[in-house]
MIDREN-50983 format. One record per residue: residue number from 1; residue in one letter; z, x, y of N, C-alpha, C in turn. Coordinates in steps of 0.2 Angstrom, whole numbers. Each point is the difference from the previous one (the first is absolute). Layout:
num|residuo|nzz|nxx|nyy|cazz|caxx|cayy|czz|cxx|cyy
NUM|A|Z|X|Y|Z|X|Y|Z|X|Y
...
# end
This chain:
num|residuo|nzz|nxx|nyy|cazz|caxx|cayy|czz|cxx|cyy
1|M|32|-750|-94|5|-5|-1|5|3|-5
2|C|7|1|3|5|3|-4|2|-5|-6
3|K|1|3|-6|2|-4|-6|8|0|0
4|L|3|-5|-3|7|0|-1|2|5|-5
5|R|6|3|1|3|4|-5|5|-4|-4
6|L|0|0|-6|4|-5|-4|4|4|-5
7|S|6|-3|-2|4|3|-5|-2|-2|-7
8|S|-1|4|-5|-2|-2|-6|6|-3|-4
9|K|6|2|1|6|-3|-3|1|-7|3
10|T|-1|-1|6|1|-7|3|-5|-5|-2
11|I|-6|3|0|-6|-5|-2|1|-2|-8
12|V|2|5|-4|1|-2|-7|6|-4|-1
13|S|6|1|3|6|-4|-1|-1|-7|3
14|D|-5|-1|5|-1|-7|3|-6|-3|-3
15|S|-3|2|-5|-6|-2|-3|0|-6|-5
16|N|6|-1|-3|0|-5|-6|-3|3|-6
17|I|-2|6|0|-3|3|-6|5|4|-4
18|K|1|-1|-6|5|3|-4|-2|3|-6
19|F|3|6|-2|-1|3|-7|2|-5|-5
20|G|-4|-1|-5|2|-4|-6|0|5|-6
21|T|-2|-3|-6|0|4|-6|-6|5|0
22|S|-5|-1|4|-6|4|0|-3|0|6
23|G|3|4|5|-3|0|7|2|-4|5
24|A|-2|0|6|2|-4|6|-4|-6|0
25|R|3|-6|0|-4|-6|-1|2|-5|6
26|G|-5|-5|1|2|-5|5|-6|-4|2
27|L|0|-5|4|-5|-4|3|-5|4|3
28|V|-7|-2|0|-5|4|3|1|0|8
29|K|3|-6|2|1|-1|7|5|5|3
30|D|4|2|-4|5|5|2|-2|7|-1
31|F|-6|2|-3|-3|6|0|-4|1|6
32|S|3|1|5|-4|1|7|-3|7|0
33|N|-4|1|4|-3|7|1|6|5|0
34|N|5|-1|5|5|5|1|5|0|-6
35|V|1|-5|-4|4|0|-6|-3|5|-5
36|C|-7|-1|-1|-3|4|-5|0|8|3
37|A|-1|0|6|1|7|3|7|3|-1
38|A|5|-4|2|7|3|-1|2|2|-7
39|F|-2|-4|-5|1|2|-7|-3|6|-1
40|T|-7|1|2|-4|6|-2|3|6|4
41|I|2|-1|6|3|6|4|7|2|-3
42|S|4|-5|-2|6|2|-3|-1|3|-7
43|F|-4|-3|-4|-1|3|-7|-3|7|1
44|L|-5|1|4|-3|7|0|4|5|3
45|S|4|-2|5|5|5|3|5|2|-5
46|F|3|-5|-4|4|2|-5|-3|4|-5
47|M|-6|-1|-2|-3|4|-5|-1|7|2
48|K|-1|1|7|0|7|3|6|4|-1
49|S|6|-3|-1|6|4|-1|0|3|-7
50|S|-4|-2|-4|0|3|-7|-6|3|-2
51|Y|-6|-2|3|-7|2|-3|-4|3|6
52|K|-5|4|-2|-5|2|5|-6|-3|-2
53|F|-3|-3|5|-7|-4|-1|-3|-1|7
54|D|-6|-1|0|-4|-2|6|-4|-6|0
55|S|1|-4|-6|-4|-6|-1|4|-5|-4
56|V|-2|-6|0|3|-5|-3|-5|-5|-4
57|A|1|-2|-6|-5|-4|-3|2|-7|1
58|I|-5|-4|1|1|-7|1|-5|-5|-4
59|A|3|-5|-3|-5|-5|-3|3|-7|1
60|N|-3|-5|-3|2|-7|1|-2|-4|-6
61|D|3|-6|0|-3|-5|-5|-5|-5|3
62|N|-1|-5|-3|-6|-5|3|3|-5|4
63|R|6|-1|1|2|-6|4|-2|1|7
64|P|-1|-6|4|-4|0|6|3|5|6
65|S|7|1|0|3|4|5|0|7|-1
66|S|-2|2|-6|2|7|-2|-4|5|3
67|Y|-7|-1|2|-4|5|3|2|2|7
68|N|2|-6|4|2|1|7|7|4|0
69|M|4|-1|-5|7|4|-1|-2|7|-1
70|A|-5|1|-4|-2|7|-2|-2|4|6
71|M|-4|-4|5|-2|4|6|6|1|4
72|E|5|-5|0|6|1|5|4|6|-3
73|C|1|1|-6|3|6|-3|-3|6|1
74|A|-7|0|0|-4|6|1|1|2|8
75|E|0|-4|4|0|1|7|7|3|2
76|A|5|-2|-4|7|3|1|0|7|-2
77|A|-3|1|-6|0|7|-3|-3|5|5
78|V|-6|-2|3|-3|4|5|4|2|6
79|Q|5|-4|2|5|1|5|4|6|-2
80|L|1|1|-6|4|6|-2|-4|6|-2
81|G|-6|0|1|-4|5|-1|-2|1|-7
82|I|0|-6|-4|-1|0|-7|-7|-4|-1
83|T|-4|3|-4|-6|-3|-2|0|-5|-5
84|P|-2|-6|1|0|-6|-5|-6|1|-4
85|I|1|0|-7|-6|0|-4|0|-7|-4
86|Y|-5|-4|1|0|-7|-2|-4|0|-6
87|Y|3|-3|-6|-3|-1|-6|-2|-7|-2
88|G|0|-4|5|-3|-7|-1|5|-4|-4
89|V|-4|-5|-4|4|-5|-4|0|3|-7
90|I|6|2|-2|1|3|-7|7|-2|-2
91|P|1|1|-7|7|-1|-3|5|4|3
92|T|6|-2|1|6|4|2|0|6|-4
93|P|0|0|-7|1|7|-3|-6|5|1
94|A|-6|-3|2|-5|5|2|2|4|6
95|L|2|-4|5|3|3|6|5|5|-1
96|A|5|-2|-4|6|5|-2|-3|6|-4
97|L|-4|-1|-4|-3|6|-4|-3|5|5
98|K|-4|-3|5|-4|4|5|5|4|4
99|S|6|-4|2|5|3|4|3|6|-3
100|I|2|-1|-6|3|5|-4|-4|6|-1
101|K|-7|-1|-2|-4|5|-1|-2|4|6
102|S|0|-3|6|-1|3|7|6|3|3
103|Q|6|-2|-3|6|2|3|1|-2|7
104|I|-2|-6|1|1|-4|7|3|-6|-1
105|P|4|-3|5|3|-7|0|-6|-5|0
106|S|2|-6|-2|-5|-5|0|3|-7|2
107|I|-4|-5|2|2|-6|2|-4|-5|-3
108|M|2|-5|-4|-4|-5|-3|2|-7|3
109|I|-5|-3|3|1|-7|3|-1|-5|-5
110|T|5|-3|-2|0|-5|-5|6|-5|0
111|G|-1|-6|-2|5|-4|-1|1|-2|-8
112|S|-4|4|-4|0|-1|-7|-2|-8|-2
113|H|5|-3|-3|-2|-7|-3|2|-5|5
114|I|4|1|6|2|-5|4|-6|-3|4
115|P|1|-6|3|-6|-4|3|-3|4|6
116|F|-6|-2|2|-4|4|5|3|-1|7
117|D|5|-4|1|3|0|7|6|5|0
118|R|1|4|-5|4|5|0|-3|7|-2
119|N|3|5|2|-3|7|-2|5|5|0
120|G|-1|6|-1|5|5|-1|-3|7|1
121|L|4|5|0|-1|7|0|4|4|-5
122|K|-4|4|-4|3|4|-5|-1|7|2
123|F|5|4|-1|0|7|2|1|5|-5
124|Y|-4|5|0|0|5|-5|1|7|3
125|S|5|4|-3|0|7|2|-5|4|-4
126|P|-1|7|1|-5|4|-4|2|0|-7
127|E|6|-2|-2|3|0|-7|0|-7|-3
128|G|-2|-5|4|0|-7|-3|4|-5|4
129|E|1|-6|-3|3|-5|3|7|2|3
130|I|1|-3|7|6|2|3|6|-3|-3
131|T|6|3|1|6|-3|-3|4|-5|5
132|K|5|-3|-3|4|-4|5|3|3|5
133|S|3|7|-1|3|4|5|-6|1|6
134|D|-6|1|-3|-5|2|5|-1|-6|5
135|E|0|-6|-3|-1|-6|4|5|-1|5
136|S|7|2|-2|5|0|5|-1|5|6
137|N|-3|6|-2|-2|5|5|-5|-3|5
138|I|-5|-3|-3|-6|-3|4|3|-5|5
139|L|5|-4|-2|2|-5|4|5|3|6
140|N|2|6|-1|5|2|5|-3|6|4
141|I|-6|2|-1|-3|5|4|-2|-3|6
142|D|0|3|6|-2|-3|6|-5|5|4
143|I|-6|-2|1|-5|4|3|-4|-4|5
144|L|-1|3|6|-3|-4|5|-8|1|-1
145|F|-4|-5|1|-7|0|-1|-3|-5|5
146|D|-7|1|1|-3|-5|5|-2|-6|-4
147|E|0|-6|4|-2|-6|-3|-7|0|-2
148|I|-2|-3|-6|-6|0|-2|-5|-6|3
149|T|-5|2|3|-4|-5|4|-7|1|-2
150|T|-2|5|-3|-7|1|-2|-1|2|-7
151|F|-6|-1|-3|0|2|-8|-7|3|-1
152|T|0|4|-5|-6|4|-2|-2|-3|-7
153|M|-6|-2|-1|-2|-2|-7|0|5|-5
154|L|2|-1|-6|2|5|-5|-6|0|-5
155|D|-3|6|-1|-5|1|-5|4|2|-7
156|A|-2|-3|-5|4|1|-7|-3|6|-3
157|S|4|4|-3|-2|5|-5|1|-3|-7
158|C|-5|2|-4|1|-2|-7|3|5|-5
159|D|3|5|3|3|5|-4|6|-2|-4
160|A|4|-4|3|6|-2|-4|-2|-5|-6
161|A|-5|-4|2|-2|-5|-6|-3|4|-5
162|N|-4|5|1|-3|5|-5|5|3|-4
163|D|5|3|3|5|4|-3|4|-5|-5
164|Y|1|-6|2|4|-5|-4|-4|-2|-6
165|I|-7|-1|1|-4|-1|-6|-1|6|-5
166|S|0|6|3|0|6|-4|6|1|-4
167|R|6|-2|3|6|1|-4|0|-3|-6
168|Y|-3|-6|-1|1|-4|-6|-7|1|-4
169|S|-5|0|3|-7|1|-4|0|7|-3
170|S|3|5|2|0|6|-3|6|1|-5
171|L|5|-4|0|5|0|-5|-2|-1|-7
172|F|-5|-4|-1|-2|-2|-7|-8|2|-1
173|E|-2|0|-6|-7|1|-2|-4|-6|3
174|S|-6|2|2|-5|-5|3|-1|-6|-4
175|N|1|0|-7|-1|-5|-4|6|-4|-2
176|F|6|2|4|6|-3|-2|0|-8|-1
177|L|-3|-3|5|0|-7|0|-7|-3|-3
178|L|-4|4|-3|-6|-3|-3|1|-5|-5
179|G|-3|-6|1|0|-6|-4|5|-5|2
180|R|4|2|6|5|-4|3|-3|-4|5
181|K|2|-6|1|-3|-5|5|6|-2|5
182|I|0|2|6|5|-1|5|-2|-4|6
183|G|4|-5|1|-1|-4|6|5|2|5
184|I|-3|1|7|4|2|5|1|-6|5
185|Y|6|-3|1|1|-5|5|1|3|6
186|E|-5|0|4|0|4|6|4|-3|6
187|H|-1|-6|1|3|-4|6|-1|4|6
188|S|6|2|4|-1|4|6|4|6|-1
189|S|1|3|-6|3|6|-2|-3|6|4
190|A|5|4|2|-2|6|4|-4|5|-4
191|G|0|-1|-7|-3|5|-5|-6|-3|-3
192|R|-2|-6|2|-5|-4|-3|-7|4|-1
193|D|-1|4|5|-7|4|-1|1|6|-4
194|L|6|2|-2|1|6|-4|0|-1|-8
195|Y|4|-6|-1|1|-1|-7|-6|0|-5
196|A|-5|-4|2|-6|0|-4|-3|7|-2
197|K|1|4|5|-3|7|0|4|4|-6
198|V|7|-1|1|4|4|-5|-2|-2|-7
199|F|1|-7|-1|-1|-3|-7|-7|2|-3
200|S|-5|-1|5|-7|2|-2|-1|7|-2
201|L|3|4|4|-1|8|-2|3|1|-6
202|L|5|-4|-3|3|1|-6|-4|-3|-6
203|G|-5|-4|2|-4|-3|-5|0|-7|-1
204|A|4|-3|3|1|-8|0|-5|-4|3
205|E|-1|-6|-3|-4|-5|3|4|-4|5
206|V|-2|0|6|5|-3|5|-4|-6|3
207|V|4|-5|1|-2|-7|3|5|-1|6
208|S|-3|0|6|4|-2|6|1|-7|1
209|L|6|-2|1|2|-7|1|4|-2|6
210|G|-1|-6|3|5|-2|5|0|3|6
211|R|-5|4|3|0|3|6|1|-5|6
212|S|4|2|5|1|-5|5|0|4|7
213|N|-3|-4|5|0|3|6|6|-2|4
214|D|4|-4|-2|6|-2|2|6|4|-3
215|F|5|1|3|6|4|-3|3|-4|-5
216|V|2|2|-6|3|-4|-5|7|4|-2
217|P|5|-3|2|7|3|-2|2|0|-7
218|I|-3|4|-4|2|0|-7|7|4|-1
219|D|5|-4|-3|6|3|-2|0|1|-7
220|T|1|6|-2|0|2|-7|6|-1|-4
221|E|6|-3|4|6|-2|-4|0|-8|0
222|A|-3|-3|4|-1|-7|0|-7|-3|0
223|V|-3|2|-6|-7|-2|-1|-1|-8|0
224|S|-5|-2|4|-1|-7|1|-3|-3|-7
225|E|1|-6|-1|-3|-4|-5|-8|0|0
226|H|-2|0|7|-7|0|1|-3|6|-2
227|D|3|6|1|-3|6|-2|1|1|-8
228|I|5|-2|-3|1|0|-7|-5|-4|-4
229|N|-2|-6|3|-5|-4|-3|-7|3|1
230|K|-1|3|6|-7|3|1|-1|6|-5
231|A|6|4|-1|-1|5|-5|-2|-2|-7
232|K|3|-6|-2|-1|-2|-7|-7|-3|0
233|Q|-3|-3|5|-6|-3|0|-5|6|0
234|W|1|5|4|-5|6|0|0|4|-7
235|S|6|0|-3|0|3|-6|-4|-3|-5
236|R|0|-7|0|-4|-4|-5|-7|1|2
237|L|-2|0|6|-7|0|2|-3|7|-1
238|Y|4|5|1|-3|7|-1|2|4|-6
239|D|5|-2|-3|2|4|-6|3|7|2
240|F|4|0|5|3|6|3|5|3|-5
241|D|0|7|0|6|4|-3|6|0|5
242|M|-1|-1|6|5|0|5|-3|-2|7
243|I|4|-4|4|-1|-1|7|5|4|4
244|F|-3|3|5|4|5|4|0|-3|7
245|S|6|0|3|0|-1|7|6|3|3
246|T|1|-1|7|6|3|3|3|-4|5
247|D|5|2|4|2|-4|6|-4|2|6
248|G|2|-1|6|-5|1|5|-1|7|2
249|D|5|5|-1|-2|7|1|-1|4|-6
250|G|0|-3|-5|-2|4|-6|5|4|-3
251|D|6|-1|1|5|4|-3|4|-3|-6
252|R|-1|-7|-1|3|-3|-5|-5|-4|-4
253|P|-1|1|-7|-5|-2|-4|1|-8|-2
254|L|-5|-3|-1|0|-7|-3|-5|1|-6
255|V|3|0|-6|-4|1|-6|1|-6|-5
256|F|-6|-2|-3|0|-6|-5|-4|3|-6
257|N|3|-2|-6|-3|3|-6|-6|-4|-2
258|E|-3|1|-6|-6|-2|-2|0|-8|0
259|K|6|-3|0|0|-8|-1|1|-2|7
260|G|0|4|5|2|-2|7|7|-2|1
261|E|4|3|-4|8|0|1|2|5|4
262|W|4|-1|5|3|4|5|5|5|-4
263|I|-1|6|1|5|5|-2|5|2|6
264|R|6|-2|-1|5|2|5|0|7|2
265|G|2|2|6|-1|6|3|5|5|-4
266|D|6|-2|-2|5|5|-3|-2|1|-7
267|I|-4|-5|-3|-2|2|-7|-6|4|0
268|L|-4|-1|5|-6|5|2|3|7|1
269|G|5|1|4|3|6|2|3|3|-7
270|L|3|-3|-4|3|2|-6|-6|3|-4
271|L|-5|-4|-1|-6|3|-4|-3|6|2
272|C|0|0|7|-3|6|3|4|6|-1
273|A|7|-1|2|4|6|-1|1|3|-7
274|D|-1|-5|-5|0|2|-7|-6|4|-2
275|A|-6|-2|3|-6|3|-1|0|7|3
276|L|3|1|5|1|6|4|5|5|-3
277|Q|4|-3|-5|5|4|-3|6|2|5
278|I|1|-5|5|5|1|5|7|1|-4
279|E|4|5|3|7|1|-3|5|-4|3
280|A|0|0|7|5|-3|4|-3|-5|5
281|L|3|-6|1|-2|-5|4|5|-2|5
282|A|-3|-2|6|4|-3|5|-3|-7|2
283|I|4|-5|-2|-3|-7|1|5|-5|4
284|P|-3|-5|3|5|-4|4|4|-5|-5
285|I|5|-2|2|5|-4|-4|-3|-7|-3
286|N|-6|-2|4|-3|-6|-3|-5|0|-5
287|C|-1|7|-3|-5|1|-5|3|-3|-7
288|N|-5|-2|-4|2|-3|-7|4|5|-4
289|T|6|-3|-3|4|4|-4|-3|3|-6
290|G|-6|-3|-2|-3|2|-6|-2|8|1
291|I|-1|2|6|-1|7|1|5|5|-3
292|D|6|-2|1|6|3|-3|0|-1|-7
293|K|-1|-6|-3|0|-1|-7|-5|3|-4
294|C|-6|2|3|-5|3|-4|2|7|-2
295|E|5|4|4|2|6|-2|-6|5|0
296|R|-4|0|5|-5|5|0|1|6|5
297|F|5|-1|4|1|5|6|7|3|-1
298|S|0|7|2|7|3|-1|5|-2|5
299|R|-2|-2|6|4|-3|5|-3|-5|4
300|I|4|-5|2|-3|-5|5|6|-1|5
301|K|-2|1|6|4|-1|6|-2|-7|4
302|Y|5|-4|0|-2|-7|4|2|1|7
303|T|-4|-3|5|1|1|7|-1|-7|3
304|K|2|0|7|-2|-5|4|-7|-2|0
305|I|-2|-6|2|-7|-1|0|-4|3|6
306|G|-5|3|-1|-4|3|5|-2|7|-2
307|S|-6|2|2|-3|7|-2|4|5|3
308|P|3|0|6|4|6|2|6|1|-4
309|F|3|-5|-3|6|1|-4|-2|3|-7
310|V|-6|-2|-3|-3|3|-6|-1|8|2
311|I|-4|1|5|-2|7|1|7|4|2
312|S|5|-2|3|6|4|1|3|2|-6
313|E|-1|-3|-6|3|2|-6|-4|6|-4
314|F|-6|1|2|-5|5|-3|3|7|0
315|F|3|2|6|3|7|1|5|1|-6
316|S|5|-4|-1|5|1|-5|-3|0|-7
317|L|-4|-5|-1|-3|0|-7|-4|6|-2
318|K|-3|3|5|-5|6|-1|4|6|-1
319|K|7|0|1|4|5|-2|1|1|-7
320|D|-1|-5|-4|1|0|-7|-6|-2|-4
321|H|-5|-2|3|-6|-3|-4|-6|2|4
322|N|-5|2|-4|-7|2|2|-5|-6|2
323|R|1|-5|-4|-5|-6|2|4|-6|2
324|V|-1|-1|7|5|-5|3|-5|-5|4
325|A|2|-6|-1|-4|-5|4|4|-6|1
326|G|-2|-5|3|3|-6|2|-5|-6|0
327|F|2|-6|0|-4|-6|1|4|-6|2
328|E|-3|-5|3|4|-6|2|-2|-6|-3
329|A|4|-5|0|-2|-6|-3|-7|-3|3
330|N|-2|2|6|-6|-2|3|-6|4|-3
331|G|1|5|-4|-5|3|-4|-2|7|3
332|G|2|2|6|-2|6|3|3|6|-3
333|F|-4|5|-2|2|5|-4|1|7|4
334|L|6|3|0|1|6|4|1|6|-5
335|L|-5|5|1|1|6|-4|4|5|4
336|G|6|2|-3|4|4|4|-1|8|-2
337|S|-4|2|-4|-1|7|-2|-7|1|-2
338|D|-2|6|1|-6|2|-3|0|0|-8
339|I|-5|-3|-3|0|0|-7|-6|2|-3
340|T|0|2|-6|-6|2|-4|-2|-6|-4
341|F|-6|-3|0|-3|-5|-4|-7|2|-2
342|D|0|0|-7|-7|1|-3|-3|7|3
343|E|4|5|0|-2|6|3|-2|1|7
344|S|2|-6|4|-1|0|7|6|-1|3
345|V|1|3|6|6|-1|4|-1|-5|5
346|L|5|-5|-1|0|-6|5|6|1|5
347|T|-2|1|6|5|2|5|5|-6|2
348|A|6|2|2|4|-5|2|-2|-4|6
349|L|1|-7|0|-2|-4|5|6|-5|1
350|P|5|2|4|6|-4|1|-1|-6|5
351|T|-4|-4|-2|-1|-7|3|-3|-4|-5
352|R|1|-7|1|-3|-5|-5|-7|1|0
353|D|-3|0|-6|-7|0|-2|-2|-5|-5
354|A|-5|-4|2|-2|-5|-5|-5|2|-5
355|L|-4|5|1|-5|2|-5|2|3|-6
356|L|5|5|1|2|4|-6|2|-4|-6
357|P|5|-5|1|2|-4|-5|-5|-4|-4
358|A|-5|-3|4|-6|-3|-3|-4|4|-5
359|L|-1|6|3|-4|5|-4|3|2|-7
360|M|7|1|1|4|3|-6|0|-5|-5
361|L|0|-7|1|0|-5|-5|-6|2|-6
362|F|-5|2|3|-6|2|-5|1|6|-4
363|S|5|5|3|0|6|-4|4|0|-6
364|T|3|-6|-2|4|0|-6|-3|-6|-4
365|L|-5|-4|2|-2|-6|-3|-4|2|-7
366|G|-4|5|0|-5|0|-6|-4|-6|0
367|T|0|-3|-6|-5|-6|-1|4|-6|1
368|R|7|0|2|4|-6|1|-2|-3|7
369|K|3|-6|1|-1|-4|6|7|1|4
370|I|0|-1|6|6|1|4|5|-4|-2
371|S|-1|-6|-2|5|-5|-2|4|3|-6
372|S|-3|3|-4|3|3|-6|5|6|1
373|L|-2|3|6|4|6|2|7|-3|3
374|V|-1|-5|4|6|-3|3|5|-3|-5
375|E|-3|-2|-6|4|-3|-5|4|5|-4
376|T|-1|6|1|4|5|-3|7|1|4
377|L|1|-3|6|6|1|4|5|-5|-2
378|P|6|2|2|6|-5|-1|-2|-6|3
379|K|2|-6|-3|-1|-7|3|5|-2|5
380|R|-1|3|6|4|-3|6|-5|-2|5
381|F|0|-6|2|-5|-3|4|3|-2|7
382|T|-4|2|5|2|-1|7|-4|-4|4
383|H|3|-3|5|-4|-4|5|3|1|7
384|S|-4|-1|5|2|0|7|-4|-5|4
385|D|4|-2|5|-4|-4|6|4|1|6
386|R|-1|-3|5|3|0|6|0|-6|4
387|I|4|-1|5|0|-5|5|-2|3|6
388|E|-6|-2|3|-3|3|6|3|-4|6
389|N|0|4|6|3|-3|6|7|-3|-1
390|F|4|4|-4|7|-1|-1|4|5|4
391|P|4|-3|5|3|5|5|5|4|-3
392|A|1|6|2|4|5|-3|8|-2|0
393|D|2|-4|5|7|-2|0|1|-5|-6
394|K|-5|-4|-2|1|-4|-5|0|4|-7
395|S|-4|5|0|0|4|-6|7|4|-1
396|N|3|2|6|6|4|0|6|-5|-2
397|V|-1|-6|1|6|-5|-2|0|0|-8
398|I|-6|-1|-3|-1|0|-7|3|6|-3
399|I|-2|6|3|2|6|-3|8|1|0
400|R|3|-2|6|7|1|1|4|-5|-5
401|L|-3|-6|-1|3|-5|-5|0|3|-7
402|G|-6|3|-1|0|3|-7|4|6|-1
403|V|1|4|5|5|6|-1|7|-3|-1
404|S|2|-4|4|7|-2|0|2|-5|-5
405|E|-5|-5|-2|1|-5|-5|-6|-1|-4
406|P|-2|5|-4|-7|-1|-4|0|-6|-4
407|Q|5|-2|-3|0|-6|-4|-1|-6|3
408|V|2|0|7|-1|-6|4|-8|-1|1
409|L|-2|6|2|-8|0|2|-4|-2|-6
410|I|2|3|-6|-4|-2|-6|1|-7|-3
411|S|6|-2|0|2|-7|-2|-2|-6|5
412|E|3|1|6|-1|-5|5|-6|0|4
413|I|-3|6|2|-6|0|4|-6|0|-5
414|C|0|5|-4|-6|0|-5|0|-4|-6
415|K|6|-3|-1|0|-5|-6|-1|3|-6
416|I|2|6|-1|-1|3|-7|6|0|-4
417|D|-1|-3|-6|6|-1|-4|2|6|-4
418|M|2|5|3|1|6|-4|6|4|4
419|S|4|4|-3|5|4|4|-3|7|2
420|V|3|2|5|-3|7|3|4|6|-4
421|K|-5|4|-3|3|6|-4|1|6|5
422|N|-5|1|5|1|6|4|-4|-1|6
423|V|3|3|6|-3|0|6|-2|7|3
424|N|-6|1|2|-2|6|3|-3|0|7
425|T|3|4|4|-2|-1|7|-3|6|3
426|V|-4|4|-4|-3|6|2|-5|-2|5
427|D|-4|-5|-1|-5|-3|5|0|-7|-1
428|G|2|-4|5|1|-7|0|5|-2|-5
429|L|-1|-6|-4|5|-2|-5|-4|-1|-7
430|R|2|4|-4|-2|0|-7|5|-3|-5
431|I|-1|-6|-3|5|-3|-4|-2|0|-7
432|T|4|3|-5|-2|-1|-7|4|-5|-3
433|L|-3|-5|-4|3|-6|-2|3|2|-7
434|E|3|-5|-3|3|1|-7|-5|1|-5
435|N|-6|-2|0|-5|1|-5|-4|6|2
436|D|2|4|5|-4|6|2|-6|-1|4
437|S|-1|-7|2|-5|-1|5|2|3|7
438|V|-5|1|4|2|3|6|-3|-4|6
439|I|4|-1|5|-3|-4|6|2|5|6
440|H|-5|1|4|1|5|5|-3|-2|7
441|F|4|-2|5|-2|-2|7|0|6|4
442|R|-5|1|4|-1|5|5|-4|-2|6
443|P|3|0|6|-4|-1|6|-5|6|1
444|S|-6|-2|2|-5|5|1|1|4|6
445|G|-1|7|-1|1|4|6|-6|1|5
446|N|-5|-4|-2|-6|0|4|-2|-6|4
447|A|3|-6|-2|-2|-7|2|5|-4|-1
448|P|0|-6|3|6|-5|-1|-1|-4|-6
449|E|1|3|-6|-1|-2|-6|7|1|-5
450|L|1|-5|-4|5|1|-5|-4|1|-7
451|R|1|6|-3|-3|1|-6|5|-2|-6
452|C|-3|-2|-6|4|-1|-6|-3|3|-6
453|Y|3|4|-3|-2|3|-6|4|-3|-6
454|A|-3|-1|-6|4|-2|-6|-3|4|-6
455|E|4|1|-5|-1|3|-6|3|-4|-6
456|S|-4|-1|-5|3|-3|-6|-3|2|-6
457|D|2|-3|-6|-3|1|-6|-7|-4|-1
458|T|-1|-5|4|-6|-3|0|-3|-1|7
459|F|-7|0|0|-3|-1|7|2|-6|3
460|E|0|-6|-4|1|-6|2|7|-1|4
461|L|5|3|-3|7|0|3|0|4|6
462|A|-3|6|1|-1|4|6|-3|-4|5
463|V|-5|-4|-1|-4|-4|5|5|-5|2
464|S|3|-4|-4|5|-5|1|5|2|5
465|L|3|6|-2|6|3|4|-2|1|7
466|V|-6|3|1|-3|1|7|-1|-6|4
467|N|-4|-5|-3|-3|-6|3|6|-4|2
468|D|4|-1|-5|6|-5|1|5|3|5
469|S|1|6|0|5|3|5|-3|0|7
470|L|-6|2|1|-3|0|6|0|-7|3
471|K|-2|-5|-4|0|-7|3|7|-2|2
472|R|5|1|-4|7|-2|2|3|4|6
473|V|-2|6|0|2|4|6|-3|-2|6
474|L|-6|-2|0|-4|-2|6|3|-7|2
475|Y|2|-4|-4|3|-7|2|7|0|0
476|S|4|6|-1|7|-1|0|3|0|7
# end
């Protein structure tokens, strides 16, 4: 029986799958066999124009659709004469690390924090996460391929997981965390079988918490009250030094201090960068302004939101600085250059990583608690939340109004009795008010959501700005 010959460009353009801030995302029902194959064929064909390789690394998260999608990507690779190497359920940074080490491209099947009815594909060159220009090339390349009708089960290699564990367990002395008690909120994280091993190898007492057989869409920028309350209860029950967790694919950390209080991702990134003696940072525009106020870095470059934009700044920063990194408000830490730490070389990993910032917290603590370390930072408080299932056209109406008439949006829609001091449109709509509070609206690049970030001199005001603004926008 003859198989149909399909055009990768046509399949991709007709698929409803779009590149967002971090990979190609869409509804599971739209990730058909041939859509996964078309993206894979286009990606690998584009990679062949710049790199020599004969295999591709593939891994996935724990959401129900991910393994089948991995098989579909593997079948497509075989059509190009490329051997798929399957590394199972592992964190995205573990796959990226293996890809760079092996000098082969890789594909991570993950939807990160978005609900289980959605999924995505993240692509890595042998040098790291692909750029926005790479995404454009993938969308425009056109290769004929056979429709995918059969699948071969994939046997997982543990090599990538072991390399990731070794990266961090070998960075510190074996008693680095001796006397520390760490809870790991496992839920359905792709790295849940790795984290306990790392912390235990470094001497910590580890308690596993909240493991789930169902996919749990943890968003490290909009942490639920349910998870915040659970963390506080666990901290009281177990007397932890820290509770560690991640989003679905393990590239964004979710960290709580010894009191069960959530440490926001950009604060965690700041502390990590400081501990690593980073000289130059690339960070998205929605990060806490306290990073600038603390005056611990030679240069800070602000970017659009999304890891590809952060990574794109590393090349220029490395011209003048030896220790370069970036992080996002969601907590993912990106190491842009090889650095020496405690007489060991930590190689660059230009993709979001959840584990490094959590470990680096302890490198500067001494006998202190995590909460006391955070207290040393400038007092700028942030909060964020989102409206889910909010159509993109409605989000765009809000953004256009704020750009053309920001005072109208603030006064008449959000009902905030303050004048507008400054408007920034680097990514979404970021408005600074007369008291230096900030309110930032941005449509999600991965799902039909409107996100709102706020920053102020008190946490209560930041929460109020987000909650009240989203409520009024929703019913405007």
